N, C-alpha and C positions, 0 to 999 in steps of 0.2 A: 437400527442396534439397538444393541442389547446396554441394561444399565453397568455390566459389570464390564464392556469389551470403552463404555461410553466415560466409566471410573476411570480406565487406563491411560484413555487416550489425554482426558485431559489431567495430568503430570506434566505434560509436555517432554522435556530433553529424557526428564528422568525414566518416562514409560521410555520411550525408545531404547536408553540405554538397558534399561532392564537391571541395576547399580541395585538395587537391597535385595535383591536373592543372589548375585549370583559373585557379588564384589565379597572379598576378606578386608579385614584391619589391617588398613598399611599402618608399616612402622616404617622408618628411614632409618639402613643400616647405618654401621657409622664407619668414619674410612677408612680405616681399617679393614671394612669389612666387604668394599665394594672391586672388586679385583675389571683387569682389564677386560674380560668378557663378560659382564652380570648374567647371572641366569633368570633367564625366564622360565614362569612356570605357568600354569592351564589355563586356557581365556578363564575370565572373570574374574582375576584377582589380579593384585596389583604389581609390576613387575618393575623392575630398575632396569632400563634399557640405554642402548647407548642415543646422544643425539644424533653424531652423526647421522643415523641408519633413518632417523623420520625426515617425512618427508611433507609439503606443507600440502596443504587440502586444496584439491583443485576447483569447490562448492565454494571453497572460502566467500559473502558474500563482502565482509568487509575489509575494504583497503588499506583508510587506514588508521596509524595506532598513535595515539599520544604521547612523545620522548620523553615530556618529563617525566609522565602516568609509565612508565614503561622501564625510567631510571630508579626510580620511589621503590617499583616493586622487584628489580634486581637487588636494593639493594636491602627489603627485608628479605630474599631469598638467600644472601649472604648472610646474616643476620640467624635466619628461623630454618632455612630449608623451606624448601614447597611443601603448603601445607595442604591442596588440592592437588594431585593426579592427573594428568590428558589423560585423551580418550585415542584411539588407536585401532589403525586394523591391520592386520597383516598382509605385506603385498607376496614374501617370505620366508627363507630362514632368520635371514639377515638385512628385513627393508617393513620397514611400516612406513605408513601414510595416518595423517594426523586427521582426528575426525573432529577433533573441538579439542579448546584453550593453546590460541598459538600464541594469545596475551601471554599470555606461564610460559609459553616453550620460548617466544621471546626472549622473553626477563631473564630464564634461566639461561641461556645462549651468553646473554650479555653479567653476569653470575660469574660466567666462563666455569660453569658445570657441564660435563662432560658424558653425564647419564642423568636419567630426570625418571620417575616414576607414573606411571602409567597402565592404568588400564585397554588392555588390548577384545576386541572387541570384531567382531562378522559380523559387515555390514556392502549391501553391493550400492552401487552408484547415487540411487535414487535416495536411500535413505541416509548416505552421504550427505546429500545435500542438504537432507531436511532436518537433518542430527544440526549442520552448519546452522540454516537460518533459524532456528527455534532456538540454540544459542546466543546465536544475535539479535534476535528478537527480546529477550530478556537480560540486557544490558539495559544496566540502569539511567544511561546516561546516552538511550540511543533517543535520537530528536524522530517527530510525528512522520513525517516525511520518509526518512529510513523503517520505519514502522511498517508504512503504508507500501513501499518498495516490499521488501518482505514479503510482506502479506499476498503482493501481487507475484511473487517465483515464487511461491508457493502452491499459490492456486494453478498458474501455469505450468508451471516444472513440474511441479508432484501431482498436481492431476486432482487437488482437492478441490469440494467445494467448500464454500465459505462455514457454513454451519460444523462440517470437517477441520477446517481450519481452528476453529474459533477450540476445537476439544480440545488441539496439537496443545495452543499457547493459550488453554483454559482461562478466554473469554470469550463473552456472548458473542454470538452470530450481530446483536446493532455496533457493536465494539469496533466488528471487522469491517463490518460494512460502513461506519463514519470513516474511519481510518482510507479506506479506499476512496471512499469522495473526494478525498484529496487530489490525488491526481490528477483531477476531474481540473481541477482550479489552474489559470495558467502560471507557466512556467514565474512570471516574476511573482507569482505571489507561494506559488513552492518555494522557492530563493530564500524568501521571508522569514515561511515558518522554517525549515531546512537551518537557516542563520537564527534564528531565534529571537526576531526582528517585532514577531506575531505571532501568538500563542492557534495556538487551536479552538479555543473561543473566538476567537478572531474569523480563522477559518472556515469551520463551522456554520458561524454567521452568511459569510460570502458566498459559500456555497452554495442557498435560499436566492442567491441572488442568478440572473439566468441569462442576463446581457452580460458578453463577458468587458465592452469595456468601464460596464457602472460597476463591473467587482473591483474593475484594476482604477477607477474615480476613487472607490471605499478608499482600498486598500491604499492607496496616496495621503490622502488627510487620513489612513492610521497613521502611516508613518511620518507624517509632518507634524503634526498637532496631537499624538500621542493619546489618543481613542480610547476610550475604557470598551470591552467589550460590550457592554447594557449599548453604552451611545450607537455601537457600531449597530446592534441588534434594533433599535429607533430606528436607525436611516432606512434600514432592511425595511421595514415594516410601514417605512412613508412611503417607500417607491412604490413598495404593492398593492399602496392604497393609491395612489396615483395614478398603477399600471389599469388597478380597477376600474377607477373615476373615467379614465380617458377611450378606454376602450367601451365603456357602460355599458348600456344590458343589448344582450344580443338579440338580434332580430327573428321573430321566428320563422320556422323552415316554410319555404315555400310547398303550397297545395302542389299535385300532379294535373291539376283542372292548369295549373300557373306557370307551371312549369314546364307543360308543354306548350299551352300558347305563348309564350321566351322563346324557344326551340322554334317553332315552325317562323316568329318572325324574324329572327336572326334566318333562316332559313331563306327566307323572302327578299332579304335585303340582304343578302352576302355577307354580313359584316356582326358583332356581337352587339344583341340587345337585350338590355336590363331593365323588368319588371320591378321599378322602387314601393314599397309598397307602404300604405301611412295603414292609420287609423282608420273603423268603418269604412273599410272597402276601398277607399279611394289612395292613388299612388300615381307614378308617372310610367313615362316609356322613352329609355336612352338610347338615340341611334345615331352612336360615332361617326365623323368621315375623318378619313384621312387628309381631303386634298379638297380643292374645289371642285374638281373633274368627281370626284368622289359624292363629291354631295350634289352635284345635279342628274348623277346617277338615280340617288337616293329618291329624289324629288319628285323626277322621269316615273320610279316608280307605284308614290302618292296621285303621280296625274296632278301632279303639280304647279 
C-alpha cells in the first residue's frame, strides 16, 4: 500500500466522503429564501433538500438513540439551526437515501423542520455500509463491545483485513485486534462490558484466562467485590503460575525404539500399553484390562 493511499485511508469517514475537495461552504438560507421545492445544486455542494424525501440508511448499525439527547439537539437546532449537514446519496430526482447523520435528521424532524442541509454523494451499497460503520465507530459514547461488533462487521461485510480496517478508522492493528478479542469472551462478560460494569482493562485481563469457568469466576468477583484492574491482573498471573506448577515439567519425547516396543506390546495384548519412563533408563509397563475375563486373557499370553 502506497504512502498516499495509507494517508487517505487514515482519514476515516472524511476520506470516504471526500468532503475537503468537493464541498462548498454552507450558508443556511433565511426562511424567506426557502421555497416549497428547494433548489438542488451539483454533487459535492451543500443542498437544502426536503426531509420527507430522505430514506433511512438500511445499513445503519446503530439501532438505539437517546431520546433526551435527541430532544436537547432538537432544541439547539430550533435556536441555531443545524450546524453540520447530513450526507445522502441520490436515489432518483425526488428521493435520497441517508448515508450519515441519522441523529441530526431525527432531531431536525423533532424541531419541525421540513428541509435540511445535506451533502449529496455517489456511493454503492458497500460504501454505504462502510461509511455508516465508520461514523458509528467515531461516536464518543460508543462502548467497547459496540466498537468490536462494528469492527467485525467491517471485516465480514466489507471484506477488509485488520490492517486495512485500522487504516479506515485511524487505529493501529494491535488496537483493532484487542477489540475483536472481546467477542471471544462469554456473553455474560460481554454484557458487563457493554453495560459499563467492567472496564476494557478488566476485559483484557480476562482474555488471558483460557478456561471459561475461571473467566466467569473472576468476573463474578469483579462485580461483587469491585476489584481493580491491577487486582484482576494479579489473580490471572496467580492462576497461570498454578497451572504451570500443576502441569510440571513435560516428559521427554519417547525414542523411536521405545515407541516401537510400546506399539508391539499393544499389538500382542490387543489393548493399549503404556511405557512410563523414569530416570537412568528405569520405568514401568502399564497393561490395562477391562474385566476379570480380560485379565485372564492377558495372563495366559504372559504364560502366568
